[in-house]
KEGU-994211 format. One record per atom (N, C-alpha, C): residue in one letter; x, z, y. Coordinates in steps of 0.2 Angstrom, whole numbers, padded with zeros to 4 digits, always signed. Atoms other than C-alpha are relative to their C-alpha. Layout:
aXZY
...
//
This chain:
m+0006-0004+0000
m+0726+0523+0509
m-0002+0003+0007
s+0002-0003-0007
s+0716+0528+0525
s-0003+0007-0001
d+0003-0007+0000
d+0710+0546+0529
d-0007-0001+0000
i+0008-0001+0000
i+0692+0551+0526
i-0001+0004+0006
k+0003-0004-0006
k+0683+0558+0542
k-0006+0003-0003
e+0006-0004+0002
e+0671+0572+0539
e-0002+0005+0005
l+0002-0006-0005
l+0660+0584+0549
l-0002+0005-0004
l+0002-0006+0003
l+0659+0601+0542
l-0004+0005+0004
v+0004-0005-0003
v+0646+0614+0546
v+0001+0007-0002
n-0001-0007+0002
n+0649+0633+0546
n-0006+0003-0003
r+0006-0002+0004
r+0637+0640+0533
r-0003+0007+0002
s+0002-0007-0003
s+0636+0657+0543
s-0003-0001+0007
d+0002+0001-0007
d+0633+0649+0560
d+0000-0008+0000
y+0001+0008+0000
y+0626+0631+0559
y+0002-0003+0006
r-0002+0003-0006
r+0630+0628+0577
r+0008-0002+0000
k-0008+0001+0000
k+0649+0629+0573
k+0001-0006-0005
t-0002+0006+0004
t+0656+0612+0567
t+0007-0001+0000
r-0007+0002-0001
r+0673+0605+0563
r+0001-0007-0003
a-0002+0007+0002
a+0679+0587+0562
a+0006+0001-0004
i-0006+0000+0003
i+0692+0585+0549
i+0002-0007-0003
e-0002+0006+0003
e+0702+0571+0541
e+0004+0002-0006
r-0004-0001+0006
r+0709+0571+0523
r+0001-0006-0004
p-0002+0006+0003
p+0717+0559+0512
p-0005-0002-0005
q+0004+0003+0005
q+0708+0548+0500
q+0002+0003-0007
e-0002-0002+0007
e+0707+0554+0482
e+0001-0006-0005
i+0000+0005+0005
i+0712+0543+0467
i-0006+0000-0004
l+0006+0000+0004
l+0697+0537+0458
l+0002+0001-0008
a+0000-0001+0007
a+0694+0542+0440
a-0004-0005-0003
p+0004+0005+0003
p+0686+0531+0427
p-0007+0002+0001
r+0008-0001-0002
r+0667+0528+0431
r-0001+0002+0007
q+0001-0001-0007
q+0670+0532+0449
q+0000-0006+0005
i+0000+0005-0005
i+0667+0522+0464
i+0001+0003+0007
r-0001-0002-0007
r+0672+0523+0483
r-0005-0003+0004
v+0005+0003-0004
v+0658+0520+0495
v+0002+0002+0007
a-0001+0000-0007
a+0661+0517+0513
a-0007+0002+0003
v+0006-0002-0003
v+0647+0526+0522
v-0001-0003+0007
e+0001+0005-0006
e+0641+0513+0535
e-0004+0004+0005
k+0004-0003-0005
k+0627+0523+0543
k-0005+0005-0004
f+0005-0005+0003
f+0615+0538+0540
f-0004+0003+0006
a+0005-0003-0004
a+0600+0546+0548
a+0001+0008+0001
i+0000-0007-0001
i+0600+0563+0556
i-0007+0002+0003
t+0007-0002-0002
t+0583+0572+0557
t-0001+0007-0001
s+0001-0007+0001
s+0576+0589+0556
s+0000+0002-0007
n+0000-0001+0008
n+0575+0587+0537
n+0007+0002-0002
n-0007-0002+0001
n+0594+0589+0538
n+0001+0007+0001
v+0000-0007-0002
v+0592+0606+0546
v-0003+0004-0006
s+0003-0004+0005
s+0581+0611+0532
s+0005+0000-0006
y-0005+0000+0005
y+0594+0606+0520
y+0006+0005+0001
a-0005-0006-0001
a+0607+0618+0528
a-0004+0007-0001
v+0003-0007+0000
v+0594+0632+0530
v-0001+0002-0008
s+0001-0001+0007
s+0590+0630+0511
s+0006-0001-0004
g-0006+0002+0004
g+0607+0626+0506
g+0002+0004-0006
d-0001-0004+0005
d+0610+0641+0496
d-0005+0001-0005
a+0006-0001+0004
a+0593+0644+0489
a-0002-0006-0005
i+0002+0006+0004
i+0590+0626+0483
i+0006-0004-0003
g-0006+0003+0003
g+0608+0621+0480
g+0003-0007+0004
y-0002+0006-0004
y+0610+0607+0494
y+0007+0000+0002
w-0008+0000-0001
w+0628+0613+0498
w+0004-0002-0006
r-0004+0001+0006
r+0633+0610+0480
r+0001-0008-0001
f-0001+0007+0001
f+0631+0591+0481
f+0007-0003+0002
f-0007+0003-0002
f+0647+0588+0491
f+0004+0007+0002
p-0004-0006-0001
p+0658+0604+0489
p+0005-0001+0006
a-0004-0001-0006
a+0668+0610+0504
a+0004+0006-0001
e-0004-0006+0000
e+0681+0623+0508
e-0005+0006+0001
e+0004-0006-0001
e+0675+0641+0508
e-0003+0002+0007
g+0003-0002-0007
g+0663+0646+0522
g-0003-0006+0003
w+0002+0006-0003
w+0660+0628+0526
w-0004-0005-0004
g+0004+0004+0004
g+0648+0615+0520
g-0001-0007+0003
k+0001+0007-0002
k+0644+0596+0521
k-0008-0001-0001
v+0007+0001+0000
v+0626+0593+0526
v-0002-0007-0003
p+0002+0006+0003
p+0618+0580+0515
p-0004-0004+0005
v+0004+0004-0004
v+0611+0565+0524
v-0002-0006-0004
w+0002+0006+0004
w+0602+0549+0518
w+0003-0006+0004
g-0004+0005-0003
g+0612+0533+0522
g+0001-0006-0004
i-0002+0006+0003
i+0618+0516+0518
i+0008-0001-0001
g-0007+0000+0001
g+0635+0513+0510
g+0002-0007-0003
k-0003+0006+0004
k+0646+0499+0503
k+0005+0002-0004
v-0005-0002+0005
v+0656+0500+0488
v+0007-0004+0002
v-0006+0003-0002
v+0674+0497+0493
v+0006+0000-0006
e-0005-0001+0006
e+0683+0502+0476
e-0004+0002-0006
s+0004-0002+0006
s+0676+0503+0459
s+0004+0001-0007
q-0003-0001+0007
q+0682+0510+0442
q-0006+0000-0005
a+0006+0000+0004
a+0664+0508+0435
a-0001-0008-0001
d+0001+0007+0002
d+0662+0491+0426
d-0007-0003+0003
s+0007+0002-0001
s+0643+0490+0430
s-0001-0001+0008
i+0000+0000-0007
i+0646+0492+0449
i+0005-0003+0003
k-0005+0005-0003
k+0655+0479+0459
k+0002+0002+0007
v-0002-0001-0007
v+0665+0480+0475
v-0005-0005+0004
g+0004+0004-0004
g+0654+0474+0489
g-0007+0002+0000
e+0007-0002+0001
e+0638+0481+0483
e-0002+0005+0005
k+0002-0005-0005
k+0627+0490+0496
k-0005+0005-0004
l+0004-0006+0003
l+0619+0507+0491
l-0004+0004+0005
y+0003-0005-0004
y+0606+0518+0498
y-0001+0007-0004
g+0000-0006+0004
g+0606+0536+0494
g+0002+0006+0004
y-0002-0006-0002
y+0612+0554+0497
y+0008+0000+0001
f-0007+0000-0002
f+0629+0555+0506
f+0001+0006+0004
p-0002-0005-0005
p+0639+0568+0516
p+0001-0003+0007
m-0002+0002-0007
m+0642+0567+0535
m+0007-0002-0001
s-0006+0002+0001
s+0657+0557+0531
s+0001-0007+0001
s-0002+0007+0000
s+0666+0540+0532
s+0000-0003-0006
e+0000+0003+0007
e+0666+0538+0513
e-0002+0006-0004
a+0002-0004+0006
a+0660+0546+0497
a+0003-0003-0006
v-0001+0002+0007
v+0666+0546+0479
v-0005+0002-0004
l+0006-0002+0005
l+0652+0545+0466
l+0002-0002-0007
t-0001+0002+0007
t+0653+0545+0447
t-0006-0003-0002
v+0005+0004+0002
v+0642+0532+0440
v-0002+0002-0007
g+0003-0001+0007
g+0630+0537+0425
g-0004-0006-0002
k+0005+0005+0002
k+0615+0528+0419
k-0001-0005+0005
v+0001+0005-0005
v+0613+0511+0427
v-0006-0005-0002
s+0006+0005+0000
s+0598+0499+0430
s+0002-0005+0005
d-0001+0006-0005
d+0597+0483+0440
d-0001+0002+0007
d+0001-0002-0007
d+0591+0492+0455
d+0002+0007+0002
s-0003-0006-0002
s+0599+0509+0454
s+0005+0003-0005
f-0004-0003+0005
f+0611+0521+0445
f-0001+0008+0002
m+0000-0007+0000
m+0612+0540+0442
m+0007+0002+0002
e-0006-0003-0001
e+0626+0550+0449
e+0001+0005-0005
a-0001-0004+0006
a+0634+0559+0435
a+0006+0005+0000
s-0005-0005-0001
s+0647+0571+0442
s-0002+0007-0003
p+0002-0006+0003
p+0647+0587+0432
p-0003+0006+0005
h+0003-0005-0004
h+0644+0598+0447
h-0007-0001+0003
r+0007+0002-0002
r+0628+0589+0451
r-0005-0001-0006
a+0004+0001+0006
a+0621+0589+0433
a-0006+0004+0000
d+0006-0004+0000
d+0609+0603+0436
d-0004+0000+0006
l+0004+0000-0006
l+0603+0598+0453
l-0005-0006-0001
a+0006+0004+0001
a+0587+0588+0456
a+0002-0007+0000
a-0001+0006+0002
a+0587+0571+0449
a-0001-0005+0006
v+0002+0004-0006
v+0579+0563+0465
v+0006-0001+0004
y-0006+0001-0005
y+0595+0566+0475
y+0006-0003-0004
n-0005+0003+0004
n+0606+0559+0461
n-0001-0007-0001
n+0001+0007+0001
n+0598+0542+0461
n+0002-0004+0006
y-0003+0004-0005
y+0607+0529+0471
y-0003-0007-0001
r+0004+0006+0000
r+0597+0513+0475
r+0005-0006+0001
r-0004+0006-0001
r+0606+0496+0473
r-0004-0005+0004
l+0004+0004-0004
l+0600+0486+0487
l-0001-0007-0002
a+0001+0007+0002
a+0603+0469+0480
a-0005-0001-0006
g+0005+0000+0005
g+0591+0473+0466
g-0007+0001+0002
e+0006-0002-0003
e+0577+0477+0477
e-0003-0006+0004
p+0003+0005-0003
p+0564+0466+0485
p+0002-0001+0007
e-0002+0001-0006
e+0569+0458+0501
e-0003+0004+0006
a+0003-0004-0005
a+0556+0467+0511
a+0002+0007+0001
i-0003-0006-0001
i+0563+0483+0507
i+0007+0000+0002
q-0007+0001-0003
q+0581+0477+0510
q+0000+0000+0007
a+0000+0001-0007
a+0576+0473+0527
a-0001+0006+0004
l+0002-0006-0003
l+0571+0491+0531
l+0006+0005+0000
e-0006-0005+0001
e+0589+0499+0531
e-0001+0006+0004
d+0000-0006-0004
d+0587+0510+0546
d-0007+0004-0001
e+0007-0003+0001
e+0568+0514+0543
e+0001+0004-0007
r-0001-0004+0006
r+0573+0519+0525
r+0004+0006+0001
c-0004-0006-0001
c+0586+0531+0531
c-0004+0005+0004
l+0004-0005-0004
l+0575+0539+0544
l-0006+0002-0002
y+0007-0002+0002
y+0558+0539+0536
y-0001+0001-0007
f+0002+0000+0007
f+0558+0536+0517
f+0001+0007-0003
p+0000-0006+0003
p+0565+0553+0512
p-0005+0005+0002
l+0005-0005-0002
l+0553+0562+0523
l-0007-0002-0002
f+0006+0002+0002
f+0538+0551+0520
f-0001+0000-0008
i+0001-0001+0007
i+0541+0552+0501
i-0002+0007-0001
t+0002-0007+0001
t+0540+0571+0503
t-0007+0000+0002
s+0007+0000-0002
s+0524+0568+0513
s-0005-0002-0005
y+0004+0002+0005
y+0517+0558+0499
y-0001+0005-0006
v+0000-0004+0005
v+0522+0570+0486
v-0004+0007+0001
l+0004-0005-0002
l+0514+0584+0496
l-0008-0002+0000
y+0007+0002+0001
y+0498+0574+0497
y-0002+0000-0007
d+0002+0000+0007
d+0498+0571+0479
d-0001+0007-0003
y+0001-0007+0002
y+0501+0590+0476
y-0007+0003+0002
l+0006-0003-0003
l+0486+0594+0487
l-0006-0003-0004
t+0006+0003+0003
t+0474+0581+0479
t+0000+0001-0007
d-0001-0002+0007
d+0481+0585+0462
d-0004+0007-0002
n+0003-0006+0000
n+0474+0602+0465
n-0007+0001+0004
d+0006+0001-0003
d+0458+0596+0473
d+0000+0004+0007
y-0001-0003-0007
y+0465+0603+0490
y-0001+0008-0001
f+0001-0008+0001
f+0463+0621+0482
f-0007+0002+0002
g+0007-0002-0002
g+0445+0620+0487
g-0001+0000+0008
a+0000-0001-0008
a+0450+0619+0506
a-0004-0006+0003
k+0004+0005-0004
k+0439+0609+0518
k+0004-0002+0006
q-0005+0002-0005
q+0453+0609+0531
q+0007+0001-0002
i-0008-0001+0001
i+0472+0607+0531
i+0003+0001+0006
v-0004-0002-0006
v+0482+0615+0544
v+0007-0001-0001
i-0007+0002+0000
i+0499+0608+0547
i+0004+0002+0006
g-0004-0003-0006
g+0513+0617+0557
g+0005-0005+0001
s-0005+0004-0002
s+0525+0607+0567
s-0002-0007-0002
v+0002+0007+0002
v+0515+0591+0565
v+0003-0006+0003
s-0004+0005-0003
s+0526+0581+0576
s+0006-0002-0004
s-0006+0002+0005
s+0540+0581+0562
s-0003-0006-0004
k+0002+0006+0004
k+0540+0565+0552
k-0003+0002-0007
t+0003-0001+0006
t+0536+0573+0535
t-0007+0003+0002
a+0007-0003-0002
a+0521+0582+0544
a-0005-0005+0002
f+0005+0005-0002
f+0514+0567+0552
f-0002-0005-0005
g+0001+0004+0006
g+0516+0557+0537
g-0005+0003-0005
l+0005-0003+0004
l+0506+0569+0527
l-0007+0000+0004
a+0006+0001-0004
a+0493+0570+0541
a-0003-0006+0000
q+0003+0007+0000
q+0491+0551+0541
q-0003-0001-0007
l+0002+0001+0007
l+0489+0551+0522
l-0007+0004-0001
l+0006-0004+0000
l+0476+0565+0523
l-0006-0003+0004
h+0005+0003-0005
h+0467+0557+0538
h-0003-0006-0003
e+0002+0006+0003
e+0465+0541+0528
e-0006+0002-0005
d+0005-0002+0004
d+0454+0551+0516
d-0007+0002+0003
r+0006-0002-0004
r+0441+0555+0530
r-0005-0006-0001
p+0004-0006-0001
p+0426+0556+0530
p+0000+0005-0006
d+0001-0004+0006
d+0426+0563+0512
d+0005+0006-0001
g-0006-0005+0001
g+0443+0572+0513
g-0001+0006+0005
p+0000-0005-0004
p+0447+0588+0522
p+0002-0001+0007
r-0001+0001-0007
r+0448+0590+0541
r+0008+0001+0001
v-0007+0000-0001
v+0466+0588+0547
v+0002+0003+0007
i-0001-0004-0006
i+0472+0601+0560
i+0008+0001+0001
g-0007+0000-0001
g+0490+0599+0567
g+0002+0005+0006
f-0003-0004-0005
f+0500+0612+0577
f+0006-0003+0003
t-0006+0002-0003
t+0513+0607+0589
t+0001+0003+0007
s-0002-0003-0007
s+0522+0611+0606
s-0003-0004+0005
p+0003+0004-0006
p+0515+0606+0623
p+0004-0007+0001
g-0004+0006-0002
g+0529+0593+0625
g+0000-0005-0005
n+0001+0005+0006
n+0525+0584+0608
n-0007-0002-0001
r+0008+0001+0001
r+0506+0584+0610
r-0001-0008+0001
a+0001+0007-0002
a+0506+0566+0618
a+0002-0004-0006
f-0003+0004+0005
f+0517+0559+0604
f-0005+0001-0006
v+0005-0001+0005
v+0505+0567+0591
v-0006-0004+0001
e+0006+0004-0002
e+0490+0560+0600
e+0001-0008-0001
s-0001+0007+0001
s+0498+0543+0599
s+0000-0003-0007
l+0000+0002+0008
l+0499+0543+0580
l-0007+0000-0003
n+0007+0000+0003
n+0480+0546+0578
n+0000+0002-0007
c+0000-0002+0007
c+0483+0556+0562
c-0003+0007-0001
c+0003-0006+0001
c+0474+0572+0566
c-0007+0000+0003
d+0007-0001-0003
d+0456+0577+0569
d+0000+0005+0006
d-0001-0005-0006
d+0462+0592+0580
d+0007+0001+0001
i-0007-0002-0001
i+0478+0595+0588
i+0000+0007+0004
l+0000-0006-0003
l+0482+0613+0593
l+0007+0002+0002
l-0006-0002-0003
l+0496+0621+0603
l+0002+0007-0003
y-0002-0007+0003
y+0506+0636+0596
y-0003+0005+0005
g+0004-0005-0005
g+0496+0651+0603
g-0007-0001-0001
e+0007+0002+0000
e+0480+0643+0599
e-0003+0001-0007
e+0002-0001+0007
e+0478+0650+0581
e-0007+0002-0001
a+0006-0003+0001
a+0462+0658+0584
a-0006-0006+0001
a+0005+0005+0000
a+0454+0641+0587
a-0001-0003-0006
v+0001+0002+0006
v+0455+0637+0569
v-0006+0003-0003
d+0006-0002+0002
d+0438+0639+0561
d+0002+0005-0006
a-0002-0005+0006
a+0441+0655+0550
a-0006+0001-0005
s+0006+0000+0005
s+0424+0653+0541
s+0001-0005-0006
v-0001+0005+0004
v+0431+0638+0532
v+0006+0001-0005
k-0006-0001+0004
k+0443+0638+0517
k+0005-0005+0002
t-0005+0003-0004
t+0459+0632+0523
t+0007+0000-0005
a-0007+0000+0003
a+0476+0626+0515
a+0005-0001+0006
y-0005+0000-0005
y+0491+0628+0526
y+0007-0003-0002
v-0007+0003+0002
v+0507+0617+0525
v+0004+0001+0006
d-0005-0003-0005
d+0521+0625+0535
d+0006-0004+0000
m-0006+0004-0001
m+0534+0612+0541
m+0004+0004+0005
s-0004-0003-0006
s+0540+0624+0555
s+0005+0006-0003
g-0004-0006+0002
g+0547+0639+0544
g-0001+0006+0005
n+0001-0005-0005
n+0540+0650+0558
n-0004+0006-0003
r+0003-0006+0003
r+0536+0667+0550
r-0006+0003+0004
e+0005-0003-0004
e+0526+0673+0565
e-0006-0004+0000
l+0006+0005+0000
l+0515+0657+0565
l-0004+0001-0007
t+0003-0001+0007
t+0512+0660+0546
t-0004+0006+0000
g+0004-0007+0000
g+0507+0678+0549
g-0006+0000+0004
k+0006+0000-0004
k+0495+0674+0563
k-0006-0004-0003
l+0005+0005+0003
l+0486+0660+0553
l-0003+0004-0006
h+0002-0004+0006
h+0485+0671+0537
h-0005+0006+0003
r+0004-0006-0002
r+0478+0686+0547
r-0007-0002+0003
h+0006+0003-0003
h+0466+0675+0556
h-0005-0003-0005
l+0004+0003+0005
l+0459+0666+0541
l-0002+0005-0006
g+0001-0005+0006
g+0460+0681+0528
g+0000-0004-0006
d+0001+0003+0007
d+0454+0676+0511
d-0002-0007+0000
n+0002+0007-0001
n+0449+0659+0517
n+0007-0004+0000
m-0007+0004+0000
m+0468+0654+0517
m+0001+0000-0008
v+0000+0001+0008
v+0467+0647+0499
v+0007-0003-0002
e-0006+0002+0002
e+0484+0639+0499
e+0005+0000+0006
s-0005-0001-0005
s+0500+0642+0509
s+0007-0002-0002
c-0006+0002+0002
c+0515+0631+0506
c+0005-0001+0005
m-0006+0000-0005
m+0532+0632+0515
m+0004-0006-0002
v-0004+0006+0001
v+0541+0615+0517
v+0006-0001+0004
g-0005+0001-0004
g+0551+0613+0532
g+0003+0006+0004
a-0003-0005-0003
a+0561+0623+0544
a+0002-0002+0007
t-0002+0003-0007
t+0560+0615+0562
t+0001+0006+0004
h-0001-0006-0004
h+0558+0633+0569
h+0005+0005-0005
w-0004-0003+0005
w+0572+0639+0557
w+0003+0007+0002
e-0002-0007-0002
e+0578+0654+0568
e-0006+0005-0001
k+0005-0005+0001
k+0561+0662+0565
k-0003-0001-0007
r+0002+0001+0007
r+0561+0658+0547
r+0000+0007-0004
g+0001-0006+0004
g+0557+0670+0533
g-0007+0001-0003
v+0007-0001+0004
v+0543+0675+0521
v-0003+0006+0003
a+0004-0005-0002
a+0530+0685+0529
a-0003+0004-0006
k+0003-0004+0006
k+0524+0699+0517
k-0006+0003+0002
d+0006-0004+0000
d+0508+0708+0513
d-0005-0003+0005
l+0005+0004-0004
l+0497+0694+0521
l-0006-0001-0004
p+0006+0002+0004
p+0479+0691+0516
p+0000-0007-0002
g+0000+0007+0002
g+0475+0675+0507
g+0005-0001-0005
a-0005+0002+0005
a+0486+0665+0496
a+0007+0002+0002
k-0007-0002-0002
k+0504+0670+0495
k+0004-0006+0002
p-0005+0005-0003
p+0516+0659+0505
p+0005-0002-0006
t-0005+0002+0005
t+0526+0649+0492
t+0004-0006+0002
f-0004+0006-0002
f+0540+0637+0494
f-0002-0006-0004
f+0001+0006+0003
f+0536+0619+0490
f+0006-0004-0001
f-0006+0003+0002
f+0549+0610+0480
f-0002-0007-0003
a+0002+0007+0002
a+0545+0591+0479
a+0002-0002-0007
p-0002+0003+0006
p+0555+0587+0464
p-0004+0003-0006
a+0004-0003+0005
a+0545+0599+0454
a-0007-0004-0001
q+0006+0004+0000
q+0529+0589+0458
q+0001-0007-0003
i-0002+0007+0003
i+0538+0573+0454
i+0001+0001-0008
a-0001-0001+0007
a+0544+0580+0437
a-0007+0001-0004
k+0006-0001+0003
k+0526+0585+0433
k-0003-0007-0001
r+0003+0007+0000
r+0520+0567+0437
r+0004-0004-0005
n-0004+0004+0005
n+0534+0560+0427
n-0002+0001-0007
k+0003-0002+0006
k+0527+0569+0412
k-0007-0003-0001
e+0007+0002+0001
e+0509+0564+0415
e-0001-0007+0001
w+0001+0008-0002
w+0511+0546+0422
w+0006-0004-0003
g-0006+0004+0002
g+0528+0541+0415
g+0005+0000+0006
p-0005+0000-0005
p+0545+0541+0424
p+0000-0005+0005
g+0000+0005-0006
g+0546+0534+0441
g-0006-0002+0003
v+0006+0002-0002
v+0528+0531+0443
v-0002+0003+0007
l+0001-0004-0007
l+0525+0544+0457
l+0005-0002+0005
y-0005+0002-0005
y+0541+0539+0465
y-0001-0007+0003
n+0002+0007-0002
n+0536+0521+0466
n-0006+0000+0005
k+0006-0001-0004
k+0519+0526+0473
k+0002+0002+0007
a-0002-0003-0006
a+0528+0536+0486
a+0004-0004+0004
g-0004+0005-0003
g+0540+0522+0490
g-0004-0005+0004
e+0004+0005-0004
e+0526+0510+0494
e-0004+0003+0006
a+0003-0003-0006
a+0517+0523+0505
a+0005+0001+0005
s-0006-0002-0005
s+0534+0527+0514
s+0001-0007+0004
a-0001+0007-0004
a+0536+0508+0518
a-0006-0001+0005
r+0006+0001-0005
r+0518+0507+0525
r+0001+0005+0006
l+0000-0005-0005
l+0520+0523+0535
l+0006-0001+0005
a-0005+0001-0004
a+0537+0518+0541
a-0001-0006+0005
r+0001+0006-0005
r+0531+0501+0548
r-0005+0002+0005
s+0004-0002-0005
s+0517+0510+0556
s+0003+0005+0006
a-0003-0004-0004
a+0528+0523+0564
a+0005-0003+0005
a-0005+0003-0004
a+0541+0511+0570
a-0002-0002+0007
s+0002+0002-0007
s+0531+0506+0586
s+0000+0006+0004
e+0000-0006-0004
e+0531+0524+0591
e+0007+0004+0001
i-0006-0003+0001
i+0549+0528+0587
i+0006-0005+0002
t-0006+0004-0002
t+0565+0521+0596
t+0006+0002-0004
v-0007-0002+0004
v+0581+0520+0585
v+0005+0000+0005
e-0006-0001-0004
e+0596+0526+0594
e+0006+0000-0005
r-0006+0000+0004
r+0614+0523+0587
r+0006+0005+0003
i-0005-0004-0003
i+0628+0536+0589
i+0006-0001-0005
s-0006+0000+0004
s+0646+0536+0582
s+0005+0005+0002
g-0005-0005-0001
g+0660+0548+0580
g-0002+0007-0001
a+0002-0007+0002
a+0661+0566+0575
a-0003+0004+0006
d+0002-0004-0006
d+0659+0573+0593
d-0008-0001+0001
a+0007+0002-0001
a+0643+0564+0596
a-0005+0002-0006
i+0004-0002+0005
i+0636+0568+0579
i-0001+0008+0000
a+0001-0008+0000
a+0640+0587+0581
a-0004+0002+0006
d+0005-0002-0006
d+0631+0587+0598
d-0007-0001-0002
t+0007+0001+0003
t+0616+0579+0590
t-0002+0005-0005
w+0002-0005+0005
w+0616+0591+0576
w-0002+0006+0003
r+0002-0006-0004
r+0616+0605+0588
r-0007-0001+0003
d+0007+0001-0003
d+0601+0597+0597
d-0005+0001-0005
f+0006-0001+0005
f+0591+0596+0581
f-0001+0008-0001
l+0001-0008+0001
l+0595+0615+0578
l-0004+0003+0005
d+0003-0003-0005
d+0589+0619+0595
d-0007-0004+0002
n+0007+0004-0001
n+0573+0607+0594
n+0000-0003+0006
k+0000+0003-0006
k+0579+0597+0608
k+0000-0008-0001
v+0000+0007+0001
v+0577+0580+0600
v-0008-0002+0000
a+0007+0002+0000
a+0560+0572+0604
a-0002-0004-0006
p+0002+0003+0006
p+0550+0566+0589
p+0000-0008+0001
s+0000+0007-0001
s+0550+0548+0597
s+0007-0003-0001
r-0007+0002+0001
r+0569+0547+0594
r+0002+0000-0007
g-0002+0000+0007
g+0576+0541+0578
g+0008-0001+0000
i-0007+0000+0000
i+0595+0544+0576
i+0003-0002-0006
m-0004+0003+0005
m+0606+0533+0566
m+0008+0001+0002
a-0006-0002-0002
a+0624+0539+0565
a+0006-0003-0005
s-0005+0002+0004
s+0641+0534+0559
s+0007+0003+0002
l-0006-0003-0001
l+0658+0542+0557
l+0006-0006+0000
//
């Protein structure tokens, strides 16, 4: 049996990492061993770490005290199986640790997916416990392995956010302001909202000077503003704010500028994670954390299980194909390279035009 390679992140100081090797564990009944072939690293993974305790992301793949395994979206191959319904050689797409392999417990199985059934994951969001069986999916989707890892988790969130806003008739807003619009979840949402023009709300994106040209190339915003230009937002118009940055200072400026015309304020990402926090005593709508699985669960009750997710998947594939021309996929391997890239994401040093696929 060969050793498992893993990258651990210090839960008190995310810039500290540790590469470890540990022995493989013996499989129990219904378990499978999956060799993790590749996974994406995006700013979304930073959000998983920042929200690891509040949302439970650290609990998916337990680690030793004080350390955590940041979840990533990746492609794996089954190399050993004690589950009758899952065969050796199957390729899977889903939620993995930054590791060379993962052991999963197989629950409910269908032709194109199965549910992870480990007891420690039972009360965690179902969307992260669903593993797609690639052989059971359309060939057009099978061909999008890299794109799926890099974009689908983010663009699915984009679509669920879009559905949340439209489900609430945009909360009466005539303009949607998006923070850190160069991030994938943000520009995916901007594109979906922009497609509703001219009848939908105006889309205003905030970004940094270095990312402005990239956002302009996407043609997804009616207006692009730089941080520091909050006063340029029309304060006489009812506004919904989608915060991908996690920047408490930016949220405060926008709320104070818009006052009672800030009719919705939802916190999603944490690209500016070191400035994170909930600003208090602000005018307008109370900033509230957006949890995509809650909207998915709502639609599952209203539309039937999986309907919203399928709609989001279709939108993700379309957005991924559109974004592919603007994003260059880069491949890295080894714990040192992954740790360096992880710190670059923490420090906002990764250009939005780069798509990072990694392997241990």
